[in-house]
N, C-alpha and C positions, 0 to 999 in steps of 0.2 A: 504494499500500500504506499502511496505517495501523498504528501500534503498538497492538497489543491488550493485551499484558502487558509490563510492564517489571520486570526482575529486577536487583537490586543487592545487593551485600554491604555491610553496615554494619560498620565496623571495631569499634565498641563491642560490638555484638551478637555478632560473631564471637569477640572476645576473651573475652566472658562465657561463651559456649558452650564454648570450649576449656578455660577455667578449671573450669567446673563438671563437664565430662566427666572431666578429669584428676583431680578430687577424688572423684567418685562412682564412677568405673569400678573402682578398686581395692577400695572398700568393698563394692560389689555382687558382685564376683568372689570376695571372701573369704567373703561370706555364702553364695554359691552353693557354694563349696568345703566349708564346714562342713555345709551341707544334704546335699551328696553323701556326706560322712562319715557322717552320721546315717542316711541311707538304706542305705549299705553295711553299717553295723553292724546294721541291721534284717535284711538279707539274711544276714549272718553268723550271727545268732541262729537264724534259720530253718534254715539249712544245718547248723549244729552239732547240732541236735536231730533232723534227719532223715537216716537212713542205712538203706539197704535191706539192707545186709549184717549190721548189728549191732542188737541190741535197744537201745531208748532207756532209759537208766537215770536214776534221780532225780538222781544226782550230775552227769550231763552237763546235765540241764535246769537245775539250780541254777547251774552254771558258765556256761551259755549266757546265763542272765538277767543276768549281770554284764557282758556285752559292751555297751560304749557308746562314743559319740564324744565327744571332749573337745577344746575349742579351747585350744591352748597359747599362741598369740600372735595378732596380727592376721592374719598370713599363713599360719599353719600349724595344721592339725588332725590329731588322731591318733585311732585306734580302740584303746581299751584292753580287754583281755581277761585272764582269769586265765592264769597261767603254765602250769597244767596243760593248757589247751586249746592253747596254743602247742606244747607237747611232743606232744600228741595228734595235731596236725596234721603235725609235722615229724619224728617218730621213724621209725627204720628197723624193719622187721619183725624180731622176736626172740622167743626163748622166755623165759618167766618161771617159774622153779621154785616150786612150791607147798610152802613150808616153814612150820612153826608160827610164829605171831606176826606174819606179814605181813597187811596189810590185804586183799590180793588173795585170800587164802584165805577170809576172811569173805564177800567179794564172790562168789567162786566157789560157796560153799555156797548163797548166796541165789539166784544167777542162772543157774547152769550145771547145770540139772536134767538132763533127758534130751536136750535139744536141744544140739548141738554148733555153736558159732559157726564154728569152722574145723576141717577134717578133720585138721590137724596137731596139735591139742591132745590130750593124753592125760591125762584126769582119771579117777582110780579110788578106791575106798575102800580105806583102809589097814587094817591088822590089828586096830586098836583103834577102828575107826569113823570115823577122821579122813579127810582128803582128801590124796591123794598125786598126784604127776605133774607136769605142766607145761602151761602155756597158751602157745599161739602168738599173739602180740599183733601186730596190723597197725595202721598209722596210719589216721586218718580225715581225708583232705585236704580240709577245707571252706573253708579260706582262699582257695586259688587258684580254686576253683569259684565262690566268692562274689564275688571280684574280677572274674572273667570275666562273671558275670551283671550286675554293677553297671556294667560299662563302657558299656553302652548309656545309662545315666542321665546320665553326665558331660556329654556334649555338650548335652543338653537343659537341665541346670542352668546351665551356663555361658551358653547362649543366653538364658535367662530373666534372668540377672544383668545381662548386657550390655544387654538390652532395657530393664530397669528403670533402668539408668544413663542411657540415652539419653531415656527418658520423663521422668525426673526433671529433665532439663535443659530441657525445653520450657517456656517461660514466655511 
């Protein structure tokens, strides 16, 4: 028998590989984490403006346009959104009384024509032509749905980051 292939570990090469991997791996995983946050923010914008139960209003479209990912430090990224969308996502169902001076009364005049969003809302004309009654308001839970949809993306993003870290060490 003859030796066809000889394989050895070079200590210098192995040390260099270990140093570059330990340097590049955290960088690439942090980049892939921010990329994941950007993609999740995009999915949240889509889910905030699509709802089969409620009409899409201009206010919700403007608020959804403000959802964006932001890098806080090397290791952490967040998804920022207006506080009104956080409340819309996490509120409990409740009644809102339609009294003069409230912004929801103007919204009701514009959007609550003959179509009723919920059967529990009671909107009627007052004696002097105003609107009386109450609206039954339910949440629009788009955050959990968006996180569930984006869960599939996370493993692919991390895999790409780790692959980039290893490809960058090849010299």
